[in-house]
MIDOSE-1310 file (N, C-alpha, C; in nm, 2 decimals, decimal comma, always signed):
residues 96
xxxx	+4,26/+1,96/+2,20/+4,13/+2,03/+2,21/+4,01/+1,93/+2,18; +3,91/+1,95/+2,25/+3,79/+1,87/+2,23/+3,69/+1,94/+2,14; +3,62/+1,86/+2,07/+3,52/+1,91/+1,98/+3,40/+1,95/+2,06; +3,32/+2,05/+2,01/+3,20/+2,09/+2,08/+3,10/+1,97/+2,07
xxxx	+3,02/+1,96/+2,18/+2,92/+1,86/+2,18/+2,81/+1,89/+2,07; +2,77/+1,78/+2,00/+2,67/+1,80/+1,89/+2,54/+1,75/+1,94; +2,44/+1,81/+1,90/+2,30/+1,77/+1,93/+2,26/+1,66/+1,83; +2,25/+1,54/+1,87/+2,22/+1,43/+1,77/+2,07/+1,40/+1,76
xxxx	+1,99/+1,48/+1,82/+1,85/+1,46/+1,80/+1,80/+1,50/+1,67; +1,70/+1,43/+1,62/+1,64/+1,47/+1,49/+1,52/+1,56/+1,52; +1,51/+1,66/+1,43/+1,39/+1,75/+1,44/+1,28/+1,69/+1,35; +1,19/+1,62/+1,41/+1,09/+1,55/+1,34/+0,95/+1,62/+1,36
xxxx	+0,89/+1,63/+1,25/+0,75/+1,69/+1,24/+0,65/+1,57/+1,26; +0,57/+1,57/+1,36/+0,48/+1,46/+1,39/+0,39/+1,43/+1,27; +0,34/+1,53/+1,20/+0,25/+1,51/+1,08/+0,33/+1,44/+0,97; +0,45/+1,48/+0,94/+0,52/+1,42/+0,83/+0,56/+1,28/+0,87
xxxx	+0,60/+1,25/+0,99/+0,63/+1,11/+1,04/+0,50/+1,03/+1,02; +0,39/+1,08/+1,07/+0,27/+1,00/+1,06/+0,23/+0,97/+0,91; +0,24/+1,07/+0,83/+0,21/+1,05/+0,69/+0,31/+0,95/+0,62; +0,44/+0,96/+0,66/+0,53/+0,87/+0,60/+0,51/+0,73/+0,65
xxxx	+0,48/+0,71/+0,77/+0,45/+0,58/+0,82/+0,32/+0,52/+0,76; +0,22/+0,60/+0,75/+0,09/+0,56/+0,68/+0,12/+0,52/+0,54; +0,20/+0,60/+0,47/+0,24/+0,57/+0,33/+0,31/+0,43/+0,32; +0,40/+0,40/+0,41/+0,47/+0,28/+0,41/+0,37/+0,16/+0,44
xxxx	+0,29/+0,17/+0,54/+0,20/+0,07/+0,57/+0,09/+0,05/+0,46; +0,04/+0,15/+0,41/-0,06/+0,14/+0,30/+0,01/+0,08/+0,17; +0,13/+0,11/+0,15/+0,20/+0,05/+0,04/+0,21/-0,10/+0,05; +0,24/-0,15/+0,17/+0,25/-0,29/+0,19/+0,11/-0,35/+0,18
xxxx	+0,01/-0,29/+0,23/-0,13/-0,34/+0,22/-0,17/-0,34/+0,08; -0,14/-0,23/+0,00/-0,18/-0,23/-0,14/-0,11/-0,34/-0,22; +0,02/-0,36/-0,19/+0,09/-0,47/-0,26/+0,02/-0,61/-0,23; -0,01/-0,63/-0,11/-0,08/-0,76/-0,07/-0,22/-0,76/-0,13
xxxx	-0,29/-0,65/-0,14/-0,42/-0,65/-0,20/-0,42/-0,69/-0,35; -0,32/-0,63/-0,42/-0,30/-0,66/-0,56/-0,26/-0,81/-0,58; -0,18/-0,86/-0,49/-0,14/-1,00/-0,51/-0,26/-1,09/-0,48; -0,34/-1,06/-0,38/-0,46/-1,15/-0,35/-0,56/-1,14/-0,47
xxxx	-0,57/-1,02/-0,52/-0,66/-1,00/-0,64/-0,62/-1,08/-0,76; -0,49/-1,08/-0,79/-0,44/-1,15/-0,90/-0,46/-1,30/-0,88; -0,43/-1,35/-0,76/-0,45/-1,49/-0,73/-0,60/-1,53/-0,74; -0,69/-1,44/-0,69/-0,83/-1,47/-0,70/-0,87/-1,48/-0,85
xxxx	-0,82/-1,39/-0,93/-0,86/-1,39/-1,07/-0,80/-1,52/-1,14; -0,69/-1,56/-1,10/-0,63/-1,69/-1,16/-0,72/-1,80/-1,12; -0,77/-1,81/-0,99/-0,86/-1,91/-0,95/-0,99/-1,91/-1,02; -1,04/-1,79/-1,05/-1,17/-1,78/-1,13/-1,14/-1,83/-1,27
xxxx	-1,03/-1,79/-1,33/-1,00/-1,83/-1,47/-0,99/-1,98/-1,47; -0,93/-2,05/-1,37/-0,91/-2,19/-1,37/-1,05/-2,26/-1,35; -1,14/-2,19/-1,29/-1,27/-2,25/-1,27/-1,29/-2,34/-1,14; -1,20/-2,32/-1,05/-1,21/-2,41/-0,93/-1,29/-2,34/-0,81
xxxx	-1,36/-2,23/-0,84/-1,44/-2,17/-0,74/-1,59/-2,18/-0,77; -1,67/-2,19/-0,67/-1,81/-2,19/-0,68/-1,86/-2,05/-0,71; -1,98/-2,03/-0,77/-2,03/-1,89/-0,80/-2,04/-1,81/-0,67; -2,08/-1,87/-0,56/-2,09/-1,80/-0,43/-1,95/-1,75/-0,39
xxxx	-1,85/-1,83/-0,41/-1,72/-1,79/-0,37/-1,67/-1,67/-0,45; -1,70/-1,68/-0,58/-1,66/-1,57/-0,67/-1,72/-1,44/-0,63; -1,85/-1,45/-0,60/-1,93/-1,33/-0,56/-1,87/-1,27/-0,43; -1,84/-1,36/-0,33/-1,78/-1,32/-0,20/-1,65/-1,25/-0,22
xxxx	-1,56/-1,31/-0,30/-1,43/-1,26/-0,33/-1,44/-1,12/-0,40; -1,53/-1,11/-0,49/-1,55/-0,98/-0,56/-1,59/-0,87/-0,47; -1,69/-0,90/-0,38/-1,74/-0,80/-0,29/-1,63/-0,77/-0,19; -1,55/-0,86/-0,14/-1,45/-0,84/-0,04/-1,34/-0,75/-0,11
xxxx	-1,30/-0,78/-0,23/-1,20/-0,70/-0,30/-1,24/-0,56/-0,32; -1,37/-0,54/-0,36/-1,42/-0,41/-0,38/-1,43/-0,33/-0,25; -1,47/-0,39/-0,14/-1,47/-0,33/-0,01/-1,33/-0,29/+0,03; -1,24/-0,37/+0,01/-1,10/-0,34/+0,05/-1,04/-0,23/-0,03
xxxx	-1,07/-0,22/-0,16/-1,03/-0,11/-0,25/-1,09/+0,02/-0,20; -1,22/+0,01/-0,16/-1,29/+0,13/-0,11/-1,22/+0,18/+0,02; -1,19/+0,09/+0,11/-1,13/+0,13/+0,23/-0,99/+0,18/+0,21; -0,92/+0,13/+0,12/-0,79/+0,18/+0,09/-0,80/+0,33/+0,04
xxxx	-0,90/+0,36/-0,05/-0,92/+0,49/-0,10/-0,95/+0,59/+0,02; -1,03/+0,54/+0,12/-1,06/+0,62/+0,23/-0,94/+0,65/+0,31; -0,86/+0,55/+0,33/-0,73/+0,57/+0,41/-0,64/+0,66/+0,34; -0,62/+0,65/+0,21/-0,54/+0,74/+0,13/-0,59/+0,88/+0,15
xxxx	-0,72/+0,90/+0,14/-0,77/+1,03/+0,15/-0,75/+1,09/+0,29; -0,77/+1,01/+0,39/-0,75/+1,05/+0,53/-0,61/+1,10/+0,55; -0,51/+1,04/+0,49/-0,37/+1,08/+0,51/-0,32/+1,17/+0,40; -0,41/+1,21/+0,31/-0,36/+1,30/+0,20/-0,27/+1,24/+0,10
xxxx	-0,29/+1,11/+0,07/-0,21/+1,04/-0,02/-0,28/+1,01/-0,15; -0,21/+1,01/-0,26/-0,26/+0,97/-0,39/-0,21/+0,82/-0,41; -0,28/+0,75/-0,50/-0,24/+0,61/-0,53/-0,09/+0,61/-0,57; -0,05/+0,70/-0,65/+0,09/+0,70/-0,69/+0,19/+0,72/-0,58
xxxx	+0,15/+0,78/-0,47/+0,23/+0,80/-0,35/+0,27/+0,66/-0,29; +0,19/+0,56/-0,32/+0,22/+0,43/-0,26/+0,31/+0,34/-0,34; +0,35/+0,39/-0,46/+0,43/+0,32/-0,55/+0,58/+0,36/-0,53; +0,65/+0,28/-0,45/+0,79/+0,31/-0,42/+0,88/+0,28/-0,55
xxxx	+0,96/+0,38/-0,58/+1,06/+0,36/-0,69/+1,18/+0,28/-0,64; +1,20/+0,17/-0,71/+1,31/+0,08/-0,67/+1,43/+0,10/-0,76; +1,44/+0,22/-0,81/+1,56/+0,25/-0,90/+1,56/+0,17/-1,02; +1,67/+0,10/-1,05/+1,68/+0,02/-1,17/+1,58/-0,09/-1,19
xxxx	+1,52/-0,13/-1,08/+1,42/-0,24/-1,09/+1,28/-0,18/-1,13; +1,26/-0,05/-1,12/+1,14/+0,01/-1,15/+1,05/+0,03/-1,03; +0,92/+0,06/-1,05/+0,83/+0,08/-0,94/+0,79/-0,05/-0,87; +0,76/-0,05/-0,74/+0,72/-0,16/-0,67/+0,59/-0,22/-0,72
xxxx	+0,49/-0,13/-0,74/+0,36/-0,18/-0,79/+0,34/-0,16/-0,94; +0,27/-0,25/-1,00/+0,25/-0,23/-1,14/+0,17/-0,10/-1,17; +0,20/-0,03/-1,28/+0,13/+0,09/-1,31/+0,01/+0,04/-1,40; -0,11/+0,09/-1,36/-0,23/+0,05/-1,44/-0,24/+0,13/-1,57
């Protein structure tokens, strides 16, 4: 006897797929933003940046943080939605 044919298609909701993809992309962007911010703060602490560079870095990081907030709001995401739980390793992003 042969088994009945199964429908292997996934029933995907476009909105949930879009939100999930946006969450993943924004998580990666947020991780990179935090890494760049930490590196910039280290360079400021070391003192190897000119005042103009410090000002430019600060303005750029603030603008990026504002844009991230806009994108989270657009996709209905909260900051904690971007923090993937890595199980025993803990969360991907540091908790503030």
